[in-house]
C-alpha positions in Angstrom: 341.7 350.2 150.5 342.5 353.2 148.2 342.4 356.5 150.2 341.7 358.4 147.0 338.2 356.7 146.8 335.4 357.6 148.7 334.1 355.2 151.3 331.8 352.5 149.7 328.5 351.3 150.8 326.6 348.6 149.1 324.7 350.9 147.0 326.3 354.4 146.2 323.2 355.6 145.0 320.1 356.1 147.2 316.9 358.1 147.0 316.9 361.3 148.9 314.7 359.8 151.5 317.5 357.1 152.3 315.4 354.4 150.7 317.8 351.8 149.0 317.9 351.7 145.2 318.6 348.7 142.9 322.3 348.3 142.0 323.1 350.8 139.6 324.4 349.0 136.2 327.1 350.9 134.0 328.5 350.5 130.7 332.0 351.9 130.1 332.9 352.6 126.6 336.3 353.7 125.8 338.7 352.4 122.8 341.5 352.6 125.3 341.6 349.7 127.2 344.0 351.1 130.5 341.2 354.1 130.7 338.4 351.2 130.3 340.4 349.3 133.5 340.7 352.2 135.5 337.3 353.4 134.9 335.8 349.7 135.9 338.2 349.4 138.8 337.1 352.7 140.3 333.4 352.0 139.8 333.2 348.9 141.0 335.5 349.6 144.2 332.7 352.3 144.9 330.0 349.9 144.7 328.6 350.0 141.1 327.9 347.1 138.7 330.2 347.6 135.4 330.4 346.4 132.2 333.3 347.4 130.1 333.9 347.3 126.3 336.7 348.9 124.0 334.3 348.9 120.8 331.3 350.7 120.8 329.5 348.2 118.3 329.8 345.5 121.2 328.3 348.3 123.9 325.1 348.7 121.6 324.9 344.8 121.5 325.1 344.4 125.4 322.5 347.0 125.4 320.1 344.8 123.6 320.8 342.2 126.1 320.3 344.1 129.4 319.3 347.4 130.8 321.9 349.7 131.9 321.2 352.9 134.2 324.5 354.7 132.7 326.7 354.7 130.0 330.0 356.5 130.5 331.5 357.1 126.9 334.7 358.3 125.7 333.8 361.1 122.8 336.8 360.1 120.6 336.9 356.6 119.3 338.0 355.2 115.6 335.1 353.0 114.8 332.3 355.4 116.4 332.5 358.5 117.9 330.9 359.0 121.5 327.8 361.1 120.1 327.0 358.5 117.4 327.4 355.8 120.3 325.1 358.1 122.5 322.5 358.4 119.7 322.3 354.8 119.1 322.4 353.8 122.6 319.3 356.3 123.3 317.4 354.4 120.5 317.9 351.3 122.5 317.3 352.7 126.0 315.6 355.9 125.8 315.9 356.5 129.8 319.5 356.1 129.9 321.9 358.4 131.8 324.6 359.4 129.7 328.1 360.6 131.0 330.5 361.3 128.2 334.5 361.6 129.1 337.3 363.2 126.9 341.1 364.3 126.9 340.2 367.1 125.1 339.5 370.5 127.1 337.8 371.8 124.0 334.9 374.1 124.7 333.2 372.8 121.8 332.9 369.2 122.9 331.2 370.4 125.9 328.5 372.3 123.9 328.1 369.2 121.7 327.5 366.9 124.7 325.2 369.4 126.0 323.0 369.5 122.8 323.0 365.9 122.8 321.1 365.7 126.1 324.2 364.2 128.0 324.2 364.5 132.1 327.8 365.3 132.5 331.3 365.5 131.0 334.3 364.6 132.7 337.7 365.1 131.7 340.7 362.5 131.5 343.0 361.9 133.4 341.1 361.9 136.6 342.9 363.6 139.2 341.6 361.3 141.7 339.1 358.3 141.7 336.3 360.3 143.5 336.2 362.9 140.7 334.9 359.7 138.4 332.7 358.4 141.3 331.0 361.8 141.8 330.4 362.9 138.3 328.8 359.3 138.0 326.4 359.9 141.1 325.5 363.5 139.7 324.6 362.3 136.6 322.6 359.4 137.7 320.7 361.6 140.3 320.2 364.1 137.9 318.5 361.4 135.3 316.3 360.3 137.9 315.1 363.6 138.8 314.2 364.4 135.2 312.4 361.2 134.8 310.5 361.8 138.1 309.4 365.3 137.0 308.5 363.5 133.5 306.2 361.4 135.3 304.7 363.8 137.5 303.7 366.0 134.4 302.1 362.9 133.1 300.2 362.3 136.4 299.3 365.8 137.1 296.0 365.9 135.1 294.9 362.7 136.8 295.6 364.0 140.2 293.7 367.1 139.4 290.8 364.8 138.1 290.8 363.0 141.0 290.6 365.9 143.4 287.8 367.3 141.7 285.9 364.1 142.1 286.5 363.7 145.6 285.5 367.3 146.4 282.3 367.1 144.7 279.7 366.5 147.0 276.4 366.9 145.4 275.9 362.9 143.7 273.6 364.4 140.7 276.9 366.5 139.5 278.9 363.7 140.5 277.2 361.3 138.6 277.2 363.5 135.3 281.2 363.9 135.8 281.5 360.0 135.8 278.8 359.1 133.3 281.2 358.6 130.7 283.8 356.4 132.5 283.3 352.7 131.9 284.5 350.0 134.4 
């Protein structure tokens, strides 16, 4: 067991209430095979299901075959940069969480990443494996929280209407309020 890795549970991401979630599926994309293998090893040891490729075009093909919870992509790749990959990946899986990695510590990269709505950025090389695992966990939690907030916004009017109907005790008013509804 690698002492630099956090303890591993069967599922590294659990809901705040402690309810187990389905196993998290991650797609790692980097043109450097050693980086891909390192990320895959660290994340699999932490309990994630990991699919890895060195070609962004193959990554996009994989995304048409199966859903992923998180895309972990290098920013600088020769065939297609990470930002273009993110744009194309979001077209295929709009709710995909995205974490970008780079060997460059340029502030411009971080700004571009934030402008494109990524959920996190991590610098390579990783000092310790737990930094990558923590960044992945954080990106997934943040993404889920945004999705939950968006769903709540959509449901809020329905909750308000239901409350209004439930609080109405006058039958004529209730009948008038619901007359346009069809079963």
